[in-house]
NUGUDO-530249 format. One record per residue (C-alpha): residue in three letters; y, z negated, x. Coordinates in pm, whole numbers, padded with zeros to 5 digits, always signed. Each point is the difference from the previous one (the first is absolute). Example, Ala and Ser with C-alpha at 12.3 -4.5 7.8 and 13.67 -1.06 7.14 Angstrom:
<pts>
Ala-00450-00780+01230Ser+00344+00066+00137
</pts>
This chain:
<pts>
Met+04412-06589+08362Ser-00148-00222-00268Ser+00189-00265-00193Leu-00102-00360+00068Ala+00024-00268-00268Gly-00128-00354-00027Cys+00102-00356-00057Phe+00349+00070+00137Gly+00074+00238-00289Asn+00009+00375-00024Gly+00355+00073+00109Asp+00115+00100-00347Asp+00277-00258-00028Gly+00329+00152-00106Pro+00285+00030+00246Gly+00156-00327-00116Glu-00324-00202-00003Glu-00116-00209+00293Glu-00344-00102+00122Glu-00045-00325+00182Leu-00106+00078+00353Pro-00309-00192+00113Asp-00003-00229+00300Pro-00126+00204+00298Ser-00277-00255+00057Glu-00135+00072-00349Thr-00016+00379+00014Glu-00319+00197+00035Phe-00009+00242+00292Val+00001+00361-00123Asp-00125+00287+00213Thr+00283+00238-00083Glu+00313+00141+00157Phe+00369+00009-00083Val+00111+00364+00026Thr+00356+00108+00080Pro+00159+00323+00127Val+00092+00080+00356Val+00227+00284+00110Val-00159+00083+00336Pro-00330+00192-00009Pro-00265-00239+00136Gln-00121+00253+00256Asn+00353+00008+00148Met+00064-00375+00004Gln+00071-00189+00318Phe+00072-00373+00010Asn+00249-00056+00281Pro+00318-00114-00180Tyr+00217+00103+00295Asn-00107+00361-00056Asp+00173+00115-00318Ser-00220+00306-00037Asn-00260-00052-00275Tyr+00015-00379+00003Pro-00119-00116-00348Trp+00229-00294-00070Arg-00147-00074-00345Pro-00351-00087+00128Gly+00174-00190+00279Leu+00122-00252-00258Val-00354-00140-00035Leu-00139+00100+00340Phe+00257-00218+00175Asp+00197-00318-00065Asp+00379-00006+00018Leu+00156-00291+00187Val+00192-00110-00310Tyr+00050+00138-00351Leu+00311+00019-00218Glu-00029-00112-00362Lys+00272+00200-00172Leu+00028-00190-00328Asp+00155-00301+00172Asn+00071+00167+00337Thr-00210-00250+00192Phe-00228+00054+00299Arg-00373-00067-00020Pro-00236-00077+00288Gly-00227+00278+00118Ala-00169+00017+00338Val+00272-00245+00099Ala-00063-00319-00197Asp+00310-00192+00104Trp+00317+00050+00201Thr+00282-00202+00152Val+00335+00154+00098Thr+00263-00190+00197Glu+00321+00115+00166Ser-00187+00074+00321Asp-00366+00069-00074Val-00267+00099-00251Thr-00350-00137-00053Leu-00265+00187-00200Glu-00330-00153-00113Leu-00289+00239-00055Arg-00207-00030-00316Asp-00336-00170+00049Gly-00316+00203-00022Leu+00133+00348+00075Thr-00251+00236+00158Trp+00018+00359+00118His-00244+00224-00181Asn-00206+00035+00318Gly-00078-00373-00022Thr+00248-00119+00265Asp+00214-00301-00089Ile+00369+00075-00043Thr+00203-00228+00224Ala+00362-00055+00092Glu-00045+00249+00285Asp-00052+00273-00260Leu+00327-00093-00166Val+00176-00001+00337Arg-00134+00349+00069Lys+00127+00127-00335Leu+00349-00146+00036Lys+00038+00134+00353Leu-00117+00347-00101Glu+00251+00000-00287Ile+00282-00072+00241His-00121+00252+00258Asp-00017+00254-00284Gly+00368-00055-00073Ser+00012-00265-00272Asn+00342-00159-00028Leu-00182-00332+00008Gly+00042+00046+00374Asn+00376-00043-00036Tyr-00053-00362-00099Val-00332-00109+00151Asp-00046-00022+00377Leu-00310+00215+00058Asp-00105-00188+00313Thr-00006-00334-00182Ile-00254+00099-00268Val-00305-00210+00086Ala-00309-00153-00156Ser+00033-00375+00048Asp-00352-00051-00142Asp-00259+00201-00193Ser+00204+00001-00321Thr+00364-00048+00105Val+00252+00254+00127Glu+00335-00105+00140Met+00301+00207+00098Glu+00360-00054+00100Leu+00300+00156-00170Glu+00254+00187+00210Gln+00260-00079-00264Thr+00003-00209-00313Val-00136+00179-00304Gly-00078-00136-00345Glu-00348-00071-00134Glu+00039+00249-00287Met+00095+00276+00243Leu-00302-00067+00220Leu-00237-00013-00296Asn+00130+00339-00110Phe-00104+00130+00341Phe-00341-00168-00024Met-00075+00130-00352Glu-00007+00352+00142Ile-00252-00091+00270Thr-00374+00030-00059Leu-00282-00153+00202Asp-00158+00331+00098Thr-00021+00019+00381Pro-00337-00136+00119Ala-00049-00027+00375Glu-00278+00260+00002Tyr+00247+00274-00092Tyr+00339-00131+00111Gln-00021-00237+00297Glu+00027+00279+00256Phe+00318+00130-00164Leu+00159-00344+00031Glu-00115-00039+00361Asp+00152+00336+00090Phe+00330-00099-00162Glu-00002-00327+00192Asp-00073+00183+00326Gly+00315+00206-00054Gly-00170+00303-00151Glu+00070+00197-00316Gly-00282-00163-00193Glu-00300+00225+00068Asn-00372-00056-00018Ala-00261+00108+00255Asp-00010+00347-00157Gly+00373+00048+00051Glu+00080-00029-00372Thr+00319-00175-00102Leu+00009-00260-00275Gly+00140+00260-00239Glu-00261+00265+00089Phe-00312-00215-00015Thr-00227+00047-00304Ile-00264-00232-00148Glu-00277+00133-00222Glu-00179-00330-00069Pro+00247-00287-00035Ile-00067-00361+00095Gly+00186-00181-00273Ser+00109-00354-00078Gly+00017+00013-00381Pro-00235-00073-00289Phe-00159+00349+00004Ala-00154+00176+00300Phe-00058+00367+00080Glu-00340+00121-00120Gln+00004+00380-00003Thr+00169+00314-00127Val-00191+00197-00262Glu+00129+00340-00112Gln+00346-00077-00143Glu-00023-00381+00014Leu+00051-00276+00253His-00240-00288-00064Leu+00093-00354+00097Glu-00235-00295-00047Arg+00074-00366-00069Phe+00019-00189+00330Glu-00189-00323-00059Asp+00159-00187+00291His+00359+00041-00121Pro+00161-00323-00132Asp+00071+00172-00333Ala-00354+00136-00045Asp-00095-00280-00240Asn+00278+00120-00233Ile-00152+00350-00021Asn-00294+00058-00235Phe-00060+00370+00066Ser-00152+00187+00290Gly+00222+00297+00079Tyr+00347+00148+00010His-00006+00379-00019Cys+00292+00233+00068Arg-00024+00345-00157Phe+00207+00293+00122Leu+00235+00109-00279Asp+00307+00184+00123Thr+00207+00034-00318Asn+00141-00247-00248Glu-00147+00207-00282Gly-00348-00034+00146Arg+00040-00376+00038Trp+00122-00042-00358Gln-00287+00207-00137Glu-00266-00196+00185Leu+00150-00335-00102Glu+00016+00107-00364Ala-00359+00126+00013Gly-00131-00320+00159Glu-00098+00176+00322Ile+00215-00232+00212Asp+00093-00366-00051Gly+00356-00021+00122Leu+00305+00159+00156His+00175-00181+00284Thr+00341+00148-00065Val+00073+00333-00160Phe+00291+00125-00204Thr-00115+00044-00360Pro+00242+00119-00271Pro+00014-00180-00336His-00193+00262-00195Ile-00290-00026+00245Val+00000-00381-00011Asp+00000+00012-00380Gly-00308+00221+00009Phe-00211-00237+00209Pro-00268-00206-00180Asp+00105-00351-00101His-00220-00154+00269Val+00215+00159+00273Arg+00262-00253+00107Glu+00328+00102+00162Phe+00166-00230+00255Leu+00366+00054+00096Leu+00110-00128+00341Glu+00325+00025+00187Ser-00073+00265+00260Asn+00303-00064+00221Phe+00022+00366+00087Gly+00098+00325-00162Met+00031+00373+00047Gly+00273+00152+00210Ile+00088+00330+00164Leu-00098+00024+00364Trp+00184+00239+00229Asp-00083+00138+00341His+00326-00090+00174Asp-00071+00260+00269His+00018+00270-00268Lys+00293+00239+00021His+00122-00088-00350Phe-00141-00342-00087Gly+00121-00140+00330Gln+00356+00033-00137Arg+00133-00304-00183Glu+00205+00217-00234Val-00310+00187-00117Arg-00189-00323-00069Gln+00294-00141-00193Ala+00045+00322-00198Ile-00363-00007-00111Ala+00041-00364-00102His+00289+00101-00227Val-00211+00267-00172Ile-00305-00215-00079Asp+00022-00214-00314Arg-00206-00305+00098Glu-00003-00143-00352Thr-00147+00317-00149Val-00248+00032+00286Ala-00127-00357-00050Ser-00017+00040-00377Asn-00205+00318+00026Ala-00223-00135+00277Gly-00088-00335-00158Pro+00201-00135-00293Asn-00187-00333-00004Thr-00045-00054+00372Glu+00276+00177+00193Ala+00356-00131+00037Pro+00271+00229+00138Val+00162-00121+00319Ser+00343-00121-00110Thr+00161+00024+00344Pro-00183+00181+00283Ser+00019-00290+00244Gly-00360-00058+00104Ile-00015-00336-00182Leu-00275-00082-00249Gly+00067-00155-00339Asn+00088+00291-00228His-00227-00123-00280Asp+00185-00329-00039Gly+00345+00092+00133Thr-00019-00222+00308Ala+00037+00292+00244Asp+00375+00038-00051Glu+00054-00378+00013Trp-00052+00020+00377Leu+00302+00229+00028Gly+00239-00265-00131Asp+00370+00083+00015His-00076+00329+00176Ala-00209+00138-00290Asp+00280+00221-00132Gly+00046+00155+00344Phe-00357+00125+00020Asn-00061+00358-00109Gln-00196+00008-00325Tyr-00068+00373+00045Glu+00058+00066-00366Val-00072+00355-00112Asp+00303+00200+00112Thr-00064+00364+00084Asp+00366+00058+00084Arg-00020-00267+00269Ala-00332+00145+00118Ala+00165+00340+00038Glu+00288-00153+00199Leu-00245-00165+00237Leu-00196+00320+00061Glu+00317+00200+00053Ser+00121-00258+00253Ala-00327+00058+00188Gly+00058+00375+00016Phe-00203+00112-00301Glu+00114+00243-00262Arg-00148+00116-00327Glu-00114+00364-00010Asp-00137+00140-00325Gly-00060-00354-00121Thr-00187-00115+00312Trp+00131-00221+00281Val-00018+00153+00350Asp+00116-00132+00335Glu+00230+00164+00256Asp-00294+00198+00142Gly-00093+00133-00342Asp-00307-00223-00026Val-00080-00116-00352Leu+00004-00374-00073Glu-00360-00055-00106Phe-00166-00320-00118Pro-00379+00036+00049Val-00107-00352-00098Lys-00354-00103+00091Ala-00192-00257-00204Pro-00359-00080-00096Ser-00105+00199-00306Gly-00194-00300-00132Tyr+00307-00226-00022Ser+00092+00100-00352Asp+00312-00218-00018Trp+00131+00155+00321Val-00083+00347-00131Asp+00194-00071-00321Ala+00292-00123+00211Ile-00004+00316+00211Gln+00001+00223-00304Thr+00302-00186-00135Phe+00219+00005+00309Asn-00111+00344+00117Asp+00128+00142-00328Ala+00338-00160+00067Leu+00010+00121+00361Asn-00091+00356-00097Asp+00268+00002-00270Phe+00249-00109+00266Gly-00102+00280+00238Ile-00235-00179+00239Glu-00335+00180+00010Ala-00238-00286-00077Glu-00377+00038+00011Phe-00289-00246-00047Val-00249+00033+00285Ser-00317-00152-00148Arg-00238-00171+00243Asp-00320-00195-00043Glu+00045-00363+00093Ala-00200+00002+00322Ala+00188+00304+00133Phe+00337-00140-00104Trp-00034-00331+00181Gly-00231+00110+00280Gln+00161+00335+00090Asp+00349+00021-00149Ile+00137-00353+00038Tyr-00210-00144+00283Gly-00145+00316+00150Asp+00107+00319+00172Glu+00076+00209-00309Gly+00330-00174-00074Phe+00249+00058-00281Asp+00361+00093-00067Val+00033-00231-00298Ala-00263-00213-00172Leu-00044-00295-00229His-00083-00341+00143Glu+00035-00370-00070Trp+00346-00129+00091Ala-00113-00364+00020Asn-00317-00159+00128Val-00111-00269-00250Gln+00188-00299+00142Arg+00272-00127-00230His+00259-00136+00244Pro+00262+00267+00089Tyr-00075-00037+00370Phe-00330+00182-00040Ser+00108+00302-00204Leu+00306+00041+00223Glu-00211-00035+00313Trp-00247+00255-00141Leu+00281+00247-00057Leu+00210-00058+00310Asp-00212-00141+00282Ser-00371+00061-00056Trp-00243+00228+00180Asp+00048+00246-00286Thr+00376+00002+00055Glu-00035+00169+00336Asn-00335+00176-00025Val-00015+00123-00361Arg+00363+00028-00110Asn+00130+00093+00348Tyr+00302-00218-00074Asp+00223-00112+00286Asn+00079-00362-00080Ser+00152-00095+00335Glu+00367+00012-00101Ile+00128+00115-00339Glu+00369+00065-00056Leu+00120-00085-00351Pro+00303-00150-00173Pro-00011-00381-00015Val-00209-00147-00282Gly+00152+00083-00336Glu+00281+00216+00142Glu+00064+00371-00054Ser+00153+00062+00342Gly+00008-00142+00349Ser-00273-00015+00260Glu-00248-00263+00110Thr-00317+00022+00205Phe-00313-00137-00167Val-00312-00083+00200Pro-00282-00075-00248Glu-00233-00156+00257Glu+00261-00261+00088Asp+00096-00068-00361Leu-00366-00044-00097Gln-00045-00262+00269Glu+00310-00181-00121Leu-00130+00016-00357Ala-00338-00146+00094Thr+00163-00297+00172Ala+00291-00054-00241Ala+00100-00365-00017Asp+00097-00004-00368Ala+00018+00211-00316Glu+00352+00123+00072Glu-00094+00135+00342Glu-00319+00148-00143Arg+00198+00185-00268Glu+00244+00135+00260Tyr-00274+00172+00200Val-00183+00123-00310Gln+00324+00170-00104Arg+00052+00158+00341Leu-00350+00147+00004Ala+00014+00106-00365Trp+00330+00175+00073Val-00168+00213+00267Val-00273+00100-00245Asn+00255+00072-00272Gln+00234+00209+00212Asp-00240+00178+00235Leu-00298+00033-00238Val-00278-00029+00254Met-00202+00039-00321Leu+00122+00034-00357Pro-00151-00284-00206Val-00055+00142-00349Met-00204-00249-00201Glu-00185-00330+00026Lys-00333-00051-00170Gln-00234-00258-00141Asp-00362+00037+00101Gln-00253+00066-00273Ser-00349-00132+00065Phe-00291+00032-00243Ile-00332-00177-00049Ser-00262+00105-00253Arg-00152-00304-00169Asp-00302+00194-00117Arg-00221-00108+00292Phe+00227-00266+00150Met+00205-00298-00115Ala+00350-00038+00142Ala+00286-00249+00009Ser+00286+00029-00246Thr+00317+00188+00086Asp+00201-00322+00027Asp-00236-00161+00251Pro+00193-00036+00329Asp-00306+00123+00189Ala+00036+00331-00186His+00340+00048+00167Val-00132+00027+00354Asp-00065+00354+00128Phe-00220+00100-00174Pro-00186-00144-00300Thr-00294+00226+00088Thr-00029-00151+00348Tyr+00154-00350-00012Leu-00154-00130-00324Val-00346+00061+00141Arg+00077-00246+00281Lys+00097-00268-00253Gly-00301+00034-00230Lys+00216+00164-00266Leu-00164+00343+00000Val-00348-00073-00131Ala-00288+00239-00066Arg-00148-00042-00347Glu-00357-00125+00000Glu-00279+00238-00093
</pts>
């Protein structure tokens, strides 16, 4: 890959120096490509987002348009495929962006947005708890209207919409919707369900379209008919298969790739990058936690989960995993905000009643003994003589997760729990272990799903598809002491509390239901939240110019994919 230089400079500005970005109308078109890593081998990729196996979400960020985008510097929502919205107490109106076209040349209309929203609800989105499916209609070519089953705030709805992508063209998806509407399970003519269907050549809606796969790369080409195409002065977006963080760092340092969407990178690696490599830090609104199979003989016991929580030192784990980017979870409650201390503010007067799970091996031993375990020759065994093992699966390429495992496995082994790191490549981990037939006993996973409001992390933990189908967690009725109390009994039903939270009339009522749901997470540990991270994104300014780190547009996921839409990722002229 040759270095390009011209009238826009040579990319040698120091890390604190800024170049003035040219107006998109004044840039020369450059026949070059922006190259970034992808974690799914191109020959294995499929592009149906409802099929978790081998779906490449990173290329999807430029292949498709999201409905709305969240700018994390000011926590404001930006238009995407939806250009405008109106939310009242009883209904919602969405206006489609002008000029959108599927990559097969078909105009995108309101009917396409209707199809997507209905498929989301049929697929189990909790949006269906608040929007009446049967009322979602296209009132004209660019307007979608729907009625609310119960009042819900604009911010809450936009948080739902920011996770929805315009990626279901009629050619591939209309028959699934028709089968759902005819009372079926959502199958196509070949008998495939929505979650089984695979797509080899996607029909996108974004600024780059599928071109081809070549050896270890996916090649996307600039789509001239996209409304943002005039902001893009280069011809291609290439995604190269690199399955380890080390490989990604090496290629970025060597100038073989132009950017990293988001990848944990420790300080000594960042310090070794050339000055023209710019690091962007974004609030990720997620973090690493310990995922249990609740059907497992041992991890299905609350006492075992709590005992493990008392052995793991979250502060040490976070410090070893990412001293500049990882914050230890202060209280395992399922609430985001551990970087700025806002997480515990939601707990209010009940904060002291929540279990901090401070390191306390004596308490951990008491909990295991109460569950029928005893320590034999330094190792914990159950009443049947079976050893308490902790075979934690994680992707070998996630170096921060690997560092975390090494830290807490040492502590668990010292305590007498036989902990082992089961290293997996990323495709096998997500496609076979988490969302496939291989399964796991214990694994690492995100404990929140990128939306800041507590509703969404708590819903992800307690009432999502993953709750039942990945964690095997029974969330129907959970018996616990009342919030903040050490004794007593109360029945908690997360599904009901989540609906009350979404429709809360005021801040006081909202806080009440956040606390109830957080209490369930804290006491029952559906997962153990360990740390919360900031995303690190990198752009090499050797061949490209990029916005500054304090530009609000650089705080939308991700600088490598959003800046290009805004004319703020610019190829240098030859």
